[in-house]
C-alpha angles and dihedrals in degrees: 000000000000109000089220092070110109116254116229115221114215091166130111091266153017088055129193113290120215122242091242091057093046092052089052090047089054098056116112107268119252128214113284093216091053125110089239090059092047090056091050094049090049093050091050092051090051091050093051092049089050090053094047096044089232146132089205111109112238115227111222113217131186093235145084120267091272087063087058092050091049091051092049088059098036093055099046112024124077126200108277095020114135116249126184108207118198105212125187098148148344097313096046087053090047091058090049091051091051089054090050090048088062091050099260122156099240128200116187131210104198130196122200118254113295095013127109125233112277109239090209090058087055093049091048093048093051094042086060088057096082095156092054092237095147105098099185144005119214120206137171107218095199114026103216096192093061108019098241125136121210129222093253096169095058097040090048090055091053092049091050091052089056093045100233122131121266110222108190133197103203095160097131099027104049109099092011101066133014114287102171096186099188098039091050093044094233114175106201120009118188126192138154140229101243102066127056090343085076095227132120117260115283112092133075126191134202127189113201128196127216090251090053093048088061090056087048092055095049095040113115098197114126108240136154121167094034096041101135092204090066091053094048094047093049095046092051085056089050093251143084130254093233139009107307129208091262099183095049090053090051090051092046090061088055090048094051089048089057089047091051091051090054095042126230095259092052091047090053094045092049090055091051091050093051091050092052092045092051096045094046090051095044088056093048087057090057092253126129127225113227093229131057119245096255095063101030119140119245090214110037134033124197118203139190115234120237119261089249096058134040127220096253090051092050095047092046093050095045090053098042099041103033106014091238118138121205127179130254123225118272131245110328087007095058109127093006100082137019123214130213121198121213106173135117119003095018129119143178091276091059093051090048092051090046094051091048090052092047091050092053091047098050091040092062123080108269120240118241108287094232091053090050092048094045092053 
């Protein structure tokens, strides 16, 4: 197959990038201390606030989503503070590990694979904290490693009743499903550019509430590049504290223009439709999604392979025959499931194409597992 054929990414990120965004990205960079860039920066901030239904100013970081998660902890949690981490997969565990790296006393509530966090377990854990010692609760809204979405609205309400900070990883939910930051009372919401925002990797974002800013001001952690105070001060002056990813901010403005043209409600409806079409098609092929319908992510679907073919063989055949890339499982799930992303610049035609390719692949005699793994 010609190598010039465009590869289609059906992974949890990076996701497909629209030609309009690529064209904006390809423009010659402008000076980041220029009035022109200040206007672009402010436009991007306004667009992010529109998408998150919030008055909280998003901080724009030259990082991945993990950089935003790191910053959320570094700016609010002191060494020895108690943190409750809600873990239902790799990224929930990553948030917990970041908190531990900063010296927090972390307690985990863990859900079994493919299951969401039980809000009642959160309520019970926080109710036991009668002295209000738990400083923050970390939660991954959409767990990318499994394809489960948590009931963030309910959990955030429980956290708010207790008084702890809600630190939210919304990397693969923001822009794909409603995340009304102000209405749900979310204190820090982190996301990244390479998911539903339809950009390549390179930007992280952190929305910070007034309550969280008080924690930032009282936090004693040493920090420099990810000091949220620097970003807010600079953005209030229509600039950035350090050299930003100028081209990506320019492209972000174009991406948000496209999202406004489609409309938030239509974007969210499209993602639900993609999820339903893929899950229906997967079942018609005799395959089983890893997550039940009630808690299925609108942006990523995890699937068990058939008995006749293993995950490496499926991924290899999809890529070689159809130039479609799907993701492996992560850590202990590596080789046991495969994950198909459907967020951002993805439409019904893409799901149909992927299902056709998957049917062709699993309908063919699988190569020996050892040969597929060796290659």
